[in-house]
PyMOL Python script that loads the backbone (N, CA, C, O; Angstrom):
from pymol import cmd

cmd.read_pdbstr("""\
ATOM      1  N   MET A   1     116.769 110.659  94.303  1.00  0.00           N
ATOM      2  CA  MET A   1     117.882 110.577  93.367  1.00  0.00           C
ATOM      3  C   MET A   1     117.480 109.669  92.206  1.00  0.00           C
ATOM      4  O   MET A   1     116.727 108.713  92.393  1.00  0.00           O
ATOM      5  N   ILE A   2     117.968 109.962  91.043  1.00  0.00           N
ATOM      6  CA  ILE A   2     117.601 109.235  89.830  1.00  0.00           C
ATOM      7  C   ILE A   2     118.428 107.959  89.686  1.00  0.00           C
ATOM      8  O   ILE A   2     119.641 107.960  89.899  1.00  0.00           O
ATOM      9  N   LEU A   3     117.751 106.877  89.322  1.00  0.00           N
ATOM     10  CA  LEU A   3     118.415 105.597  89.097  1.00  0.00           C
ATOM     11  C   LEU A   3     118.879 105.488  87.653  1.00  0.00           C
ATOM     12  O   LEU A   3     118.344 106.150  86.764  1.00  0.00           O
ATOM     13  N   THR A   4     119.880 104.646  87.432  1.00  0.00           N
ATOM     14  CA  THR A   4     120.273 104.326  86.061  1.00  0.00           C
ATOM     15  C   THR A   4     119.183 103.436  85.463  1.00  0.00           C
ATOM     16  O   THR A   4     118.322 102.930  86.184  1.00  0.00           O
ATOM     17  N   GLU A   5     119.223 103.251  84.161  1.00  0.00           N
ATOM     18  CA  GLU A   5     118.234 102.401  83.501  1.00  0.00           C
ATOM     19  C   GLU A   5     118.274 100.977  84.062  1.00  0.00           C
ATOM     20  O   GLU A   5     117.225 100.377  84.295  1.00  0.00           O
ATOM     21  N   ARG A   6     119.465 100.438  84.280  1.00  0.00           N
ATOM     22  CA  ARG A   6     119.604  99.080  84.802  1.00  0.00           C
ATOM     23  C   ARG A   6     119.083  98.988  86.235  1.00  0.00           C
ATOM     24  O   ARG A   6     118.402  98.026  86.593  1.00  0.00           O
ATOM     25  N   GLU A   7     119.404  99.990  87.050  1.00  0.00           N
ATOM     26  CA  GLU A   7     118.903  99.995  88.422  1.00  0.00           C
ATOM     27  C   GLU A   7     117.377 100.037  88.434  1.00  0.00           C
ATOM     28  O   GLU A   7     116.743  99.363  89.246  1.00  0.00           O
ATOM     29  N   TYR A   8     116.794 100.817  87.546  1.00  0.00           N
ATOM     30  CA  TYR A   8     115.335 100.905  87.470  1.00  0.00           C
ATOM     31  C   TYR A   8     114.731  99.566  87.038  1.00  0.00           C
ATOM     32  O   TYR A   8     113.683  99.163  87.542  1.00  0.00           O
ATOM     33  N   GLN A   9     115.400  98.873  86.098  1.00  0.00           N
ATOM     34  CA  GLN A   9     114.940  97.535  85.692  1.00  0.00           C
ATOM     35  C   GLN A   9     114.952  96.594  86.898  1.00  0.00           C
ATOM     36  O   GLN A   9     114.002  95.843  87.119  1.00  0.00           O
ATOM     37  N   ILE A  10     116.013  96.640  87.657  1.00  0.00           N
ATOM     38  CA  ILE A  10     116.153  95.766  88.817  1.00  0.00           C
ATOM     39  C   ILE A  10     115.117  96.121  89.875  1.00  0.00           C
ATOM     40  O   ILE A  10     114.542  95.227  90.496  1.00  0.00           O
ATOM     41  N   ALA A  11     114.871  97.401  90.090  1.00  0.00           N
ATOM     42  CA  ALA A  11     113.837  97.812  91.042  1.00  0.00           C
ATOM     43  C   ALA A  11     112.478  97.255  90.617  1.00  0.00           C
ATOM     44  O   ALA A  11     111.693  96.823  91.461  1.00  0.00           O
ATOM     45  N   GLY A  12     112.200  97.263  89.324  1.00  0.00           N
ATOM     46  CA  GLY A  12     110.949  96.697  88.826  1.00  0.00           C
ATOM     47  C   GLY A  12     110.859  95.201  89.075  1.00  0.00           C
ATOM     48  O   GLY A  12     109.798  94.686  89.426  1.00  0.00           O
ATOM     49  N   CYS A  13     111.962  94.515  88.895  1.00  0.00           N
ATOM     50  CA  CYS A  13     111.988  93.077  89.161  1.00  0.00           C
ATOM     51  C   CYS A  13     111.774  92.800  90.648  1.00  0.00           C
ATOM     52  O   CYS A  13     111.076  91.853  91.012  1.00  0.00           O
ATOM     53  N   ILE A  14     112.369  93.616  91.495  1.00  0.00           N
ATOM     54  CA  ILE A  14     112.185  93.457  92.935  1.00  0.00           C
ATOM     55  C   ILE A  14     110.713  93.684  93.284  1.00  0.00           C
ATOM     56  O   ILE A  14     110.143  92.954  94.095  1.00  0.00           O
ATOM     57  N   ALA A  15     110.108  94.690  92.673  1.00  0.00           N
ATOM     58  CA  ALA A  15     108.683  94.968  92.907  1.00  0.00           C
ATOM     59  C   ALA A  15     107.811  93.814  92.421  1.00  0.00           C
ATOM     60  O   ALA A  15     106.689  93.638  92.896  1.00  0.00           O
ATOM     61  N   SER A  16     108.325  93.035  91.481  1.00  0.00           N
ATOM     62  CA  SER A  16     107.604  91.861  90.979  1.00  0.00           C
ATOM     63  C   SER A  16     107.920  90.609  91.795  1.00  0.00           C
ATOM     64  O   SER A  16     107.547  89.503  91.406  1.00  0.00           O
ATOM     65  N   ASP A  17     108.600  90.782  92.916  1.00  0.00           N
ATOM     66  CA  ASP A  17     108.919  89.698  93.860  1.00  0.00           C
ATOM     67  C   ASP A  17     109.892  88.669  93.292  1.00  0.00           C
ATOM     68  O   ASP A  17     109.758  87.474  93.554  1.00  0.00           O
ATOM     69  N   MET A  18     110.869  89.131  92.516  1.00  0.00           N
ATOM     70  CA  MET A  18     111.884  88.239  91.963  1.00  0.00           C
ATOM     71  C   MET A  18     113.099  88.213  92.888  1.00  0.00           C
ATOM     72  O   MET A  18     113.466  89.234  93.471  1.00  0.00           O
ATOM     73  N   SER A  19     113.717  87.043  93.017  1.00  0.00           N
ATOM     74  CA  SER A  19     114.934  86.898  93.812  1.00  0.00           C
ATOM     75  C   SER A  19     116.135  87.423  93.012  1.00  0.00           C
ATOM     76  O   SER A  19     116.038  87.671  91.811  1.00  0.00           O
ATOM     77  N   GLU A  20     117.255  87.583  93.702  1.00  0.00           N
ATOM     78  CA  GLU A  20     118.475  88.024  93.008  1.00  0.00           C
ATOM     79  C   GLU A  20     118.841  87.051  91.897  1.00  0.00           C
ATOM     80  O   GLU A  20     119.220  87.470  90.803  1.00  0.00           O
ATOM     81  N   LYS A  21     118.730  85.756  92.170  1.00  0.00           N
ATOM     82  CA  LYS A  21     119.063  84.748  91.168  1.00  0.00           C
ATOM     83  C   LYS A  21     118.136  84.854  89.949  1.00  0.00           C
ATOM     84  O   LYS A  21     118.590  84.769  88.808  1.00  0.00           O
ATOM     85  N   MET A  22     116.854  85.037  90.198  1.00  0.00           N
ATOM     86  CA  MET A  22     115.893  85.163  89.098  1.00  0.00           C
ATOM     87  C   MET A  22     116.167  86.414  88.263  1.00  0.00           C
ATOM     88  O   MET A  22     116.100  86.374  87.035  1.00  0.00           O
ATOM     89  N   ILE A  23     116.475  87.521  88.936  1.00  0.00           N
ATOM     90  CA  ILE A  23     116.785  88.772  88.232  1.00  0.00           C
ATOM     91  C   ILE A  23     118.041  88.587  87.387  1.00  0.00           C
ATOM     92  O   ILE A  23     118.084  89.001  86.228  1.00  0.00           O
ATOM     93  N   ALA A  24     119.063  87.964  87.972  1.00  0.00           N
ATOM     94  CA  ALA A  24     120.322  87.734  87.257  1.00  0.00           C
ATOM     95  C   ALA A  24     120.081  86.918  85.986  1.00  0.00           C
ATOM     96  O   ALA A  24     120.614  87.243  84.925  1.00  0.00           O
ATOM     97  N   GLU A  25     119.282  85.866  86.098  1.00  0.00           N
ATOM     98  CA  GLU A  25     118.997  85.029  84.930  1.00  0.00           C
ATOM     99  C   GLU A  25     118.212  85.800  83.871  1.00  0.00           C
ATOM    100  O   GLU A  25     118.481  85.670  82.677  1.00  0.00           O
ATOM    101  N   LYS A  26     117.248  86.597  84.310  1.00  0.00           N
ATOM    102  CA  LYS A  26     116.426  87.367  83.362  1.00  0.00           C
ATOM    103  C   LYS A  26     117.257  88.410  82.618  1.00  0.00           C
ATOM    104  O   LYS A  26     117.081  88.601  81.414  1.00  0.00           O
ATOM    105  N   LEU A  27     118.167  89.089  83.335  1.00  0.00           N
ATOM    106  CA  LEU A  27     118.927  90.193  82.744  1.00  0.00           C
ATOM    107  C   LEU A  27     120.315  89.777  82.246  1.00  0.00           C
ATOM    108  O   LEU A  27     121.082  90.613  81.768  1.00  0.00           O
ATOM    109  N   PHE A  28     120.634  88.475  82.361  1.00  0.00           N
ATOM    110  CA  PHE A  28     121.925  87.949  81.896  1.00  0.00           C
ATOM    111  C   PHE A  28     123.114  88.635  82.561  1.00  0.00           C
ATOM    112  O   PHE A  28     124.081  89.020  81.903  1.00  0.00           O
ATOM    113  N   ILE A  29     123.016  88.778  83.895  1.00  0.00           N
ATOM    114  CA  ILE A  29     124.111  89.324  84.691  1.00  0.00           C
ATOM    115  C   ILE A  29     124.312  88.398  85.890  1.00  0.00           C
ATOM    116  O   ILE A  29     123.493  87.511  86.131  1.00  0.00           O
ATOM    117  N   SER A  30     125.387  88.598  86.635  1.00  0.00           N
ATOM    118  CA  SER A  30     125.646  87.718  87.782  1.00  0.00           C
ATOM    119  C   SER A  30     124.818  88.164  88.985  1.00  0.00           C
ATOM    120  O   SER A  30     124.452  89.334  89.093  1.00  0.00           O
ATOM    121  N   PRO A  31     124.523  87.220  89.896  1.00  0.00           N
ATOM    122  CA  PRO A  31     123.817  87.595  91.126  1.00  0.00           C
ATOM    123  C   PRO A  31     124.583  88.645  91.940  1.00  0.00           C
ATOM    124  O   PRO A  31     123.970  89.474  92.613  1.00  0.00           O
ATOM    125  N   GLY A  32     125.896  88.613  91.881  1.00  0.00           N
ATOM    126  CA  GLY A  32     126.704  89.616  92.573  1.00  0.00           C
ATOM    127  C   GLY A  32     126.473  91.018  92.021  1.00  0.00           C
ATOM    128  O   GLY A  32     126.445  91.997  92.767  1.00  0.00           O
ATOM    129  N   THR A  33     126.307  91.098  90.712  1.00  0.00           N
ATOM    130  CA  THR A  33     126.018  92.390  90.078  1.00  0.00           C
ATOM    131  C   THR A  33     124.642  92.883  90.506  1.00  0.00           C
ATOM    132  O   THR A  33     124.461  94.071  90.773  1.00  0.00           O
ATOM    133  N   VAL A  34     123.678  91.979  90.569  1.00  0.00           N
ATOM    134  CA  VAL A  34     122.336  92.343  91.041  1.00  0.00           C
ATOM    135  C   VAL A  34     122.435  92.882  92.466  1.00  0.00           C
ATOM    136  O   VAL A  34     121.842  93.909  92.793  1.00  0.00           O
ATOM    137  N   HIS A  35     123.190  92.179  93.307  1.00  0.00           N
ATOM    138  CA  HIS A  35     123.355  92.597  94.698  1.00  0.00           C
ATOM    139  C   HIS A  35     123.958  94.006  94.776  1.00  0.00           C
ATOM    140  O   HIS A  35     123.510  94.828  95.576  1.00  0.00           O
ATOM    141  N   ALA A  36     124.958  94.283  93.958  1.00  0.00           N
ATOM    142  CA  ALA A  36     125.596  95.605  93.947  1.00  0.00           C
ATOM    143  C   ALA A  36     124.602  96.683  93.504  1.00  0.00           C
ATOM    144  O   ALA A  36     124.563  97.769  94.081  1.00  0.00           O
ATOM    145  N   HIS A  37     123.805  96.380  92.487  1.00  0.00           N
ATOM    146  CA  HIS A  37     122.791  97.339  92.039  1.00  0.00           C
ATOM    147  C   HIS A  37     121.756  97.594  93.128  1.00  0.00           C
ATOM    148  O   HIS A  37     121.340  98.734  93.335  1.00  0.00           O
ATOM    149  N   LYS A  38     121.336  96.533  93.830  1.00  0.00           N
ATOM    150  CA  LYS A  38     120.369  96.700  94.918  1.00  0.00           C
ATOM    151  C   LYS A  38     120.934  97.612  96.003  1.00  0.00           C
ATOM    152  O   LYS A  38     120.219  98.452  96.548  1.00  0.00           O
ATOM    153  N   LYS A  39     122.199  97.447  96.309  1.00  0.00           N
ATOM    154  CA  LYS A  39     122.849  98.292  97.318  1.00  0.00           C
ATOM    155  C   LYS A  39     122.816  99.757  96.882  1.00  0.00           C
ATOM    156  O   LYS A  39     122.534 100.646  97.685  1.00  0.00           O
ATOM    157  N   ASN A  40     123.109  99.997  95.600  1.00  0.00           N
ATOM    158  CA  ASN A  40     123.089 101.364  95.073  1.00  0.00           C
ATOM    159  C   ASN A  40     121.673 101.942  95.085  1.00  0.00           C
ATOM    160  O   ASN A  40     121.486 103.118  95.397  1.00  0.00           O
ATOM    161  N   ILE A  41     120.683 101.124  94.746  1.00  0.00           N
ATOM    162  CA  ILE A  41     119.289 101.578  94.745  1.00  0.00           C
ATOM    163  C   ILE A  41     118.878 101.975  96.165  1.00  0.00           C
ATOM    164  O   ILE A  41     118.294 103.037  96.375  1.00  0.00           O
ATOM    165  N   ARG A  42     119.189 101.113  97.136  1.00  0.00           N
ATOM    166  CA  ARG A  42     118.831 101.412  98.529  1.00  0.00           C
ATOM    167  C   ARG A  42     119.473 102.717  98.991  1.00  0.00           C
ATOM    168  O   ARG A  42     118.833 103.519  99.672  1.00  0.00           O
ATOM    169  N   LYS A  43     120.721 102.929  98.625  1.00  0.00           N
ATOM    170  CA  LYS A  43     121.426 104.153  99.017  1.00  0.00           C
ATOM    171  C   LYS A  43     120.793 105.382  98.361  1.00  0.00           C
ATOM    172  O   LYS A  43     120.541 106.385  99.030  1.00  0.00           O
ATOM    173  N   LYS A  44     120.536 105.303  97.054  1.00  0.00           N
ATOM    174  CA  LYS A  44     119.964 106.436  96.331  1.00  0.00           C
ATOM    175  C   LYS A  44     118.555 106.776  96.806  1.00  0.00           C
ATOM    176  O   LYS A  44     118.197 107.950  96.898  1.00  0.00           O
ATOM    177  N   TRP A  45     117.754 105.755  97.109  1.00  0.00           N
ATOM    178  CA  TRP A  45     116.359 105.979  97.502  1.00  0.00           C
ATOM    179  C   TRP A  45     116.180 106.079  99.011  1.00  0.00           C
ATOM    180  O   TRP A  45     115.076 106.360  99.477  1.00  0.00           O
ATOM    181  N   GLY A  46     117.228 105.858  99.776  1.00  0.00           N
ATOM    182  CA  GLY A  46     117.149 105.977 101.224  1.00  0.00           C
ATOM    183  C   GLY A  46     116.243 104.948 101.882  1.00  0.00           C
ATOM    184  O   GLY A  46     115.511 105.260 102.821  1.00  0.00           O
ATOM    185  N   VAL A  47     116.300 103.717 101.379  1.00  0.00           N
ATOM    186  CA  VAL A  47     115.502 102.626 101.950  1.00  0.00           C
ATOM    187  C   VAL A  47     116.437 101.519 102.433  1.00  0.00           C
ATOM    188  O   VAL A  47     117.613 101.476 102.071  1.00  0.00           O
ATOM    189  N   CYS A  48     115.885 100.621 103.263  1.00  0.00           N
ATOM    190  CA  CYS A  48     116.725  99.574 103.862  1.00  0.00           C
ATOM    191  C   CYS A  48     116.416  98.165 103.385  1.00  0.00           C
ATOM    192  O   CYS A  48     117.215  97.253 103.599  1.00  0.00           O
ATOM    193  N   THR A  49     115.267  97.971 102.741  1.00  0.00           N
ATOM    194  CA  THR A  49     114.835  96.619 102.402  1.00  0.00           C
ATOM    195  C   THR A  49     114.298  96.543 100.972  1.00  0.00           C
ATOM    196  O   THR A  49     114.112  97.557 100.300  1.00  0.00           O
ATOM    197  N   ASN A  50     114.056  95.303 100.530  1.00  0.00           N
ATOM    198  CA  ASN A  50     113.422  95.100  99.227  1.00  0.00           C
ATOM    199  C   ASN A  50     112.011  95.678  99.209  1.00  0.00           C
ATOM    200  O   ASN A  50     111.548  96.167  98.179  1.00  0.00           O
ATOM    201  N   VAL A  51     111.334  95.619 100.348  1.00  0.00           N
ATOM    202  CA  VAL A  51     109.983  96.191 100.430  1.00  0.00           C
ATOM    203  C   VAL A  51     110.051  97.698 100.176  1.00  0.00           C
ATOM    204  O   VAL A  51     109.211  98.254  99.468  1.00  0.00           O
ATOM    205  N   GLY A  52     111.042  98.343 100.753  1.00  0.00           N
ATOM    206  CA  GLY A  52     111.230  99.777 100.524  1.00  0.00           C
ATOM    207  C   GLY A  52     111.461 100.087  99.058  1.00  0.00           C
ATOM    208  O   GLY A  52     110.912 101.054  98.529  1.00  0.00           O
ATOM    209  N   ILE A  53     112.274  99.268  98.397  1.00  0.00           N
ATOM    210  CA  ILE A  53     112.522  99.450  96.959  1.00  0.00           C
ATOM    211  C   ILE A  53     111.225  99.277  96.187  1.00  0.00           C
ATOM    212  O   ILE A  53     110.914 100.080  95.308  1.00  0.00           O
ATOM    213  N   ALA A  54     110.464  98.234  96.509  1.00  0.00           N
ATOM    214  CA  ALA A  54     109.211  97.963  95.798  1.00  0.00           C
ATOM    215  C   ALA A  54     108.216  99.108  95.976  1.00  0.00           C
ATOM    216  O   ALA A  54     107.570  99.527  95.016  1.00  0.00           O
ATOM    217  N   VAL A  55     108.094  99.610  97.194  1.00  0.00           N
ATOM    218  CA  VAL A  55     107.157 100.710  97.458  1.00  0.00           C
ATOM    219  C   VAL A  55     107.554 101.948  96.660  1.00  0.00           C
ATOM    220  O   VAL A  55     106.710 102.559  96.005  1.00  0.00           O
ATOM    221  N   LYS A  56     108.819 102.318  96.711  1.00  0.00           N
ATOM    222  CA  LYS A  56     109.290 103.493  95.965  1.00  0.00           C
ATOM    223  C   LYS A  56     109.064 103.319  94.467  1.00  0.00           C
ATOM    224  O   LYS A  56     108.653 104.257  93.784  1.00  0.00           O
ATOM    225  N   TYR A  57     109.335 102.114  93.958  1.00  0.00           N
ATOM    226  CA  TYR A  57     109.152 101.844  92.533  1.00  0.00           C
ATOM    227  C   TYR A  57     107.681 102.020  92.148  1.00  0.00           C
ATOM    228  O   TYR A  57     107.367 102.687  91.162  1.00  0.00           O
ATOM    229  N   ILE A  58     106.795 101.425  92.921  1.00  0.00           N
ATOM    230  CA  ILE A  58     105.366 101.492  92.607  1.00  0.00           C
ATOM    231  C   ILE A  58     104.861 102.927  92.709  1.00  0.00           C
ATOM    232  O   ILE A  58     104.057 103.353  91.880  1.00  0.00           O
ATOM    233  N   LEU A  59     105.310 103.671  93.695  1.00  0.00           N
ATOM    234  CA  LEU A  59     104.877 105.058  93.846  1.00  0.00           C
ATOM    235  C   LEU A  59     105.362 105.947  92.706  1.00  0.00           C
ATOM    236  O   LEU A  59     104.763 106.988  92.437  1.00  0.00           O
ATOM    237  N   GLN A  60     106.438 105.548  92.035  1.00  0.00           N
ATOM    238  CA  GLN A  60     106.957 106.345  90.934  1.00  0.00           C
ATOM    239  C   GLN A  60     106.305 106.028  89.593  1.00  0.00           C
ATOM    240  O   GLN A  60     106.546 106.727  88.608  1.00  0.00           O
ATOM    241  N   LEU A  61     105.487 104.989  89.543  1.00  0.00           N
ATOM    242  CA  LEU A  61     104.782 104.674  88.312  1.00  0.00           C
ATOM    243  C   LEU A  61     103.791 105.789  88.002  1.00  0.00           C
ATOM    244  O   LEU A  61     103.236 106.400  88.915  1.00  0.00           O
ATOM    245  N   LYS A  62     103.570 106.053  86.736  1.00  0.00           N
ATOM    246  CA  LYS A  62     102.645 107.128  86.352  1.00  0.00           C
ATOM    247  C   LYS A  62     101.224 106.821  86.771  1.00  0.00           C
ATOM    248  O   LYS A  62     100.496 107.711  87.209  1.00  0.00           O
ATOM    249  N   ALA A  63     100.822 105.556  86.639  1.00  0.00           N
ATOM    250  CA  ALA A  63      99.464 105.160  87.003  1.00  0.00           C
ATOM    251  C   ALA A  63      99.549 103.912  87.858  1.00  0.00           C
ATOM    252  O   ALA A  63      99.377 102.806  87.345  1.00  0.00           O
ATOM    253  N   PRO A  64      99.814 104.062  89.174  1.00  0.00           N
ATOM    254  CA  PRO A  64      99.923 102.871  90.022  1.00  0.00           C
ATOM    255  C   PRO A  64      98.673 102.002  89.944  1.00  0.00           C
ATOM    256  O   PRO A  64      97.550 102.503  89.890  1.00  0.00           O
ATOM    257  N   TYR A  65      98.888 100.727  89.939  1.00  0.00           N
ATOM    258  CA  TYR A  65      97.783  99.779  89.865  1.00  0.00           C
ATOM    259  C   TYR A  65      97.448  99.275  91.258  1.00  0.00           C
ATOM    260  O   TYR A  65      98.277  99.323  92.167  1.00  0.00           O
ATOM    261  N   LYS A  66      96.243  98.801  91.411  1.00  0.00           N
ATOM    262  CA  LYS A  66      95.837  98.263  92.708  1.00  0.00           C
ATOM    263  C   LYS A  66      96.351  96.845  92.851  1.00  0.00           C
ATOM    264  O   LYS A  66      96.333  96.058  91.904  1.00  0.00           O
ATOM    265  N   ILE A  67      96.810  96.535  94.050  1.00  0.00           N
ATOM    266  CA  ILE A  67      97.325  95.197  94.323  1.00  0.00           C
ATOM    267  C   ILE A  67      96.224  94.371  94.960  1.00  0.00           C
ATOM    268  O   ILE A  67      96.435  93.201  95.278  1.00  0.00           O
TER     269      ILE A  67
END
""", "prot")
cmd.dss("prot")
cmd.show_as("cartoon", "prot")
cmd.util.cbc("prot")
cmd.orient("prot")
């Protein structure tokens, strides 16, 4: 399922190992809003954890980089 632009931004931040508080500060939104977006991302992508979000995000990149 396709994410909104904001959800995709948040997925990228999660893949960069940022906490909810760090994401909220970077995007000028509340941590509660970040939490709600994470819940929607997990539901849309069928994953249960931040690791699942990060993996899906990285796999969707056009040219995945080596970690």
